[in-house]
C-alpha positions as CSV (number, residue, x, y, z in Angstrom):
1,M,16.1,6.4,6.4
2,T,16.4,4.2,3.3
3,N,17.4,5.9,0.1
4,T,14.6,4.0,-1.8
5,A,11.8,6.1,-3.1
6,L,8.8,5.1,-1.0
7,L,6.2,6.6,-3.3
8,D,6.3,3.6,-5.6
9,L,5.2,5.5,-8.7
10,I,3.9,2.9,-11.2
11,H,4.9,3.6,-14.8
12,Y,1.8,2.5,-16.7
13,D,1.8,1.2,-20.2
14,D,-0.4,3.0,-22.7
15,L,-3.5,1.5,-21.2
16,Y,-2.8,2.3,-17.6
17,T,-2.1,-1.2,-16.4
18,E,0.9,-3.1,-15.1
19,L,1.4,-6.8,-14.5
20,R,4.3,-8.3,-12.5
21,R,5.0,-11.9,-11.3
22,V,7.7,-11.5,-8.7
23,E,9.8,-14.1,-6.8
24,G,12.1,-13.7,-3.8
25,K,12.6,-10.9,-1.4
26,S,9.7,-8.6,-0.4
27,V,9.7,-4.8,-0.5
28,N,10.3,-4.4,3.2
29,Y,9.5,-0.7,3.7
30,Y,6.4,1.4,4.0
31,H,5.3,2.7,0.6
32,W,2.2,3.6,-1.5
33,H,1.1,3.8,-5.1
34,Q,-0.9,6.3,-7.2
35,C,-3.1,3.4,-8.4
36,L,-5.0,0.3,-7.3
37,E,-2.8,-2.7,-6.4
38,L,-3.8,-6.3,-6.3
39,L,-1.4,-8.6,-4.6
40,Y,-2.0,-12.4,-4.9
41,I,0.2,-14.7,-2.8
42,E,1.3,-17.9,-4.5
43,S,3.8,-19.0,-1.9
44,G,5.6,-17.7,1.2
45,V,4.5,-16.7,4.7
46,G,5.0,-13.3,6.2
47,L,3.2,-10.1,7.3
48,V,1.3,-7.2,5.7
49,I,1.1,-4.1,7.9
50,V,-1.7,-1.6,6.9
51,D,-4.4,0.5,8.6
52,N,-2.7,0.1,12.0
53,Q,-3.1,-3.7,11.8
54,N,-1.0,-6.7,11.0
55,F,-2.2,-9.4,8.6
56,T,-0.7,-12.8,7.7
57,V,0.7,-13.3,4.3
58,R,0.2,-16.9,3.1
59,P,-0.6,-18.8,-0.1
60,G,-4.0,-18.1,-1.5
61,R,-4.5,-14.8,0.1
62,L,-5.4,-11.7,-2.0
63,F,-4.7,-8.1,-0.8
64,I,-6.4,-5.2,-2.6
65,F,-4.8,-1.9,-1.8
66,P,-6.7,1.3,-2.8
67,K,-4.6,4.1,-4.3
68,N,-2.3,6.0,-1.9
69,K,-2.8,3.3,0.8
70,L,0.3,3.2,3.0
71,H,1.5,-0.4,3.6
72,K,4.4,-2.7,4.1
73,V,4.9,-6.4,3.1
74,K,7.4,-8.2,5.2
75,V,8.4,-11.7,4.0
76,D,11.8,-13.2,4.9
77,S,12.2,-15.2,1.7
78,D,14.6,-18.1,1.7
79,A,14.8,-21.7,0.4
80,N,12.3,-22.8,3.1
81,N,9.9,-19.9,2.7
82,Y,10.1,-18.8,-1.0
83,Y,8.0,-15.8,-1.7
84,V,6.1,-15.8,-5.0
85,R,3.3,-13.3,-5.9
86,T,1.4,-11.8,-8.7
87,I,1.0,-8.0,-8.6
88,I,-1.4,-6.1,-10.8
89,H,-1.5,-2.3,-10.9
90,I,-4.4,-0.6,-12.6
91,D,-6.0,2.8,-13.1
92,P,-9.5,2.1,-11.6
93,A,-11.2,4.8,-13.7
94,Y,-9.9,3.2,-16.9
95,I,-10.7,-0.4,-16.0
96,G,-14.0,0.7,-14.4
97,N,-15.3,1.7,-17.9
98,F,-15.1,-2.0,-19.0
99,I,-16.8,-3.2,-15.8
100,R,-19.6,-0.6,-15.7
101,P,-22.2,-2.7,-17.6
102,F,-22.0,-5.5,-14.9
103,E,-23.9,-3.8,-12.1
104,N,-23.1,-6.0,-9.1
105,A,-19.4,-6.4,-10.1
106,F,-19.1,-2.6,-10.8
107,Q,-20.6,-1.8,-7.3
108,L,-18.1,-4.1,-5.6
109,F,-15.2,-2.7,-7.7
110,N,-16.2,0.8,-6.7
111,E,-16.3,-0.1,-3.0
112,M,-12.8,-1.4,-3.3
113,T,-11.3,1.5,-5.3
114,T,-12.6,4.7,-3.6
115,E,-9.7,6.7,-2.2
116,D,-11.1,6.4,1.4
117,A,-11.6,2.6,1.1
118,R,-9.8,0.2,3.5
119,V,-7.6,-2.6,2.2
120,S,-9.6,-5.6,1.2
121,I,-8.2,-9.0,2.2
122,Y,-9.6,-12.3,1.0
123,D,-8.6,-15.9,1.8
124,L,-8.9,-17.8,-1.5
125,S,-6.8,-20.8,-0.4
126,M,-9.7,-23.1,-1.3
127,K,-9.8,-21.7,-4.8
128,K,-6.1,-21.7,-5.6
129,E,-6.3,-23.8,-8.7
130,R,-9.0,-21.5,-10.2
131,I,-7.0,-18.4,-9.3
132,S,-3.8,-19.9,-10.8
133,A,-5.7,-20.6,-14.0
134,L,-6.9,-17.0,-14.2
135,V,-3.4,-15.7,-13.5
136,S,-1.9,-18.0,-16.2
137,S,-4.5,-16.9,-18.7
138,L,-3.9,-13.2,-17.9
139,T,-0.1,-13.7,-18.2
140,E,-0.5,-15.4,-21.6
141,N,-2.8,-12.8,-23.0
142,Y,-1.5,-9.7,-21.4
143,E,0.3,-8.4,-24.5
144,A,-2.8,-8.7,-26.6
145,V,-4.0,-5.7,-28.5
146,R,-7.1,-5.4,-26.4
147,K,-5.1,-5.4,-23.1
148,G,-7.8,-3.3,-21.3
149,E,-10.4,-5.9,-22.1
150,V,-8.0,-8.7,-20.9
151,I,-7.4,-7.0,-17.6
152,A,-11.2,-6.2,-17.2
153,L,-12.1,-9.8,-17.9
154,F,-9.6,-11.0,-15.3
155,I,-11.1,-8.6,-12.7
156,L,-14.6,-9.7,-13.5
157,N,-13.7,-13.4,-13.1
158,L,-11.8,-12.6,-9.9
159,L,-14.8,-10.7,-8.4
160,Q,-17.0,-13.7,-9.1
161,L,-14.7,-15.9,-7.0
162,L,-14.6,-13.6,-4.0
163,P,-16.7,-14.8,-1.0
164,D,-19.3,-12.5,0.5
165,G,-17.6,-10.1,2.9
166,V,-13.9,-9.4,3.0
167,F,-11.6,-11.6,5.2
168,I,-10.3,-8.5,7.0
169,N,-11.4,-8.2,10.7
170,S,-12.3,-4.7,11.9
171,G,-10.7,-3.3,15.0
172,S,-7.1,-3.3,16.1
173,S,-4.9,-6.2,16.8
174,G,-3.3,-6.7,20.2
175,L,0.2,-6.2,18.8
176,L,2.2,-3.4,20.3
177,S,3.1,-2.1,16.8
178,S,-0.6,-1.5,16.1
179,K,-1.0,0.7,19.2
180,V,2.1,2.7,18.1
181,L,0.8,3.1,14.6
182,Q,-2.6,4.3,15.9
183,Y,-0.9,6.8,18.1
184,V,1.3,8.1,15.3
185,D,-1.7,8.4,12.9
186,K,-3.5,10.6,15.4
187,N,-0.6,12.7,16.5
188,F,2.0,12.8,13.6
189,R,1.3,16.5,12.9
190,S,2.6,17.4,16.3
191,G,6.1,17.0,17.6
192,I,5.6,13.5,19.0
193,T,8.6,11.4,20.1
194,L,9.2,7.7,21.0
195,E,9.3,8.8,24.6
196,D,5.8,10.3,24.3
197,I,4.4,7.1,23.0
198,S,6.2,5.0,25.6
199,T,4.8,7.2,28.3
200,H,1.3,6.9,26.8
201,L,1.7,3.1,26.8
202,D,3.4,3.0,30.2
203,L,6.4,1.1,28.8
204,S,10.1,1.9,28.4
205,A,11.2,3.6,25.2
206,G,13.8,0.9,24.6
207,Y,11.2,-1.9,24.8
208,V,8.8,-0.1,22.5
209,S,11.6,0.5,20.0
210,R,12.8,-3.1,20.0
211,Q,9.3,-4.6,19.8
212,F,8.1,-2.2,17.1
213,R,11.1,-3.2,14.9
214,K,10.6,-6.9,15.7
215,E,6.9,-6.7,14.6
216,T,7.2,-4.4,11.6
217,G,10.8,-4.8,10.4
218,G,11.3,-1.0,10.5
219,T,12.0,1.7,13.1
220,F,9.5,4.0,14.8
221,Q,11.3,7.1,13.4
222,E,11.1,5.7,9.8
223,Y,7.4,5.2,10.1
224,L,6.8,8.6,11.6
225,I,8.7,10.4,8.8
226,I,7.0,8.4,6.1
227,R,3.6,9.1,7.6
228,R,4.4,12.8,7.7
229,I,5.6,12.8,4.1
230,K,2.5,11.0,2.9
231,Y,0.4,13.8,4.5
232,A,2.6,16.4,2.9
233,C,2.0,14.7,-0.5
234,Y,-1.7,15.1,0.1
235,L,-1.3,18.8,0.9
236,L,0.9,19.3,-2.3
237,E,-1.8,17.6,-4.4
238,Q,-4.8,19.3,-2.8
239,T,-3.7,22.8,-1.8
240,E,-1.6,25.7,-2.9
241,L,0.2,26.1,0.4
242,A,3.8,27.2,0.4
243,V,6.4,24.4,1.1
244,S,7.3,26.0,4.4
245,K,3.7,25.8,5.6
246,I,3.3,22.3,4.4
247,A,6.4,21.3,6.3
248,L,4.9,22.7,9.6
249,Q,1.4,21.3,9.0
250,S,3.0,17.8,8.4
251,G,4.9,17.8,11.7
252,F,8.3,19.1,10.6
253,N,9.9,22.1,12.5
254,Y,12.4,22.9,9.8
255,V,11.7,23.3,6.1
256,T,15.3,22.2,5.1
257,Y,14.9,18.9,7.0
258,F,11.5,18.4,5.5
259,I,12.8,18.9,2.0
260,K,15.7,16.4,2.7
261,C,13.3,13.8,4.1
262,F,10.8,14.3,1.3
263,S,13.4,13.8,-1.3
264,Q,14.6,10.6,0.4
265,V,11.1,9.2,0.6
266,T,9.7,10.1,-2.8
267,G,12.8,10.5,-4.9
268,V,12.0,14.2,-5.8
269,T,11.7,17.6,-4.1
270,P,8.3,18.8,-2.9
271,L,8.1,21.3,-5.9
272,Q,9.0,18.6,-8.4
273,Y,6.4,16.2,-6.8
274,K,3.7,18.9,-7.2
275,K,4.8,19.4,-10.9
276,N,4.8,15.6,-11.6
277,Q,1.2,15.2,-10.2
278,R,-0.1,17.1,-13.1
279,K,1.3,14.5,-15.5
280,I,-0.3,11.5,-13.7
281,P,-3.7,10.2,-15.0
282,H,-6.5,10.5,-12.4
């Protein structure tokens, strides 16, 4: 397990927004945010893994991740494949107040930002110049006093550029990792093992392990633990169950191991996580 906190808690400014323009290495681990994330690819080619599917990262592609959506971005950035992206994190409720008067845009925005929404992926490669102009304008004006209006204006303009229908294709890809992710998502609360999945797929455990790492950049055990921890976070937020019961319902046999894994993944203990949730704007 990595020691990096995989609940990527965004520290908003006073208006519940955050803007980043990032170059170089990607965040090559499964993680999620407490807010909406817009990821626009300026350069670089790689892979996004989300909703049991694998999608190509390439220039001009826009990914919109609803809050708490578990995902991984895998880009091997180097001189020949330099990864540049603009990332925007926003509190949908706050920005939605600015967009509400625009009926069609507000409806689309709501569809993208509900907690049970799937990731939205758009191919905007034919509109890269217009998107770049919008991003440049946002960057130049981001520190303005009326920052909320600046972000909302950017979102409104961006929504106008989106084609009808998201780029994402429904259904599962043919990659082995997608089949593994599907199996884990259905069975993570039980005591499943790599051997169980290998038997289910009628393949050797060694082959499944190697192929999963090749396709996703991570191990099966890492994903299984993170998927369990994400469900435990949901139980901590939505129920008053004891930590020991949450551990069992999330697929952990021992509460001490659960607390250890939870702290590694989120950076805090389960009880501290529950306490912190009361401080996060919703």
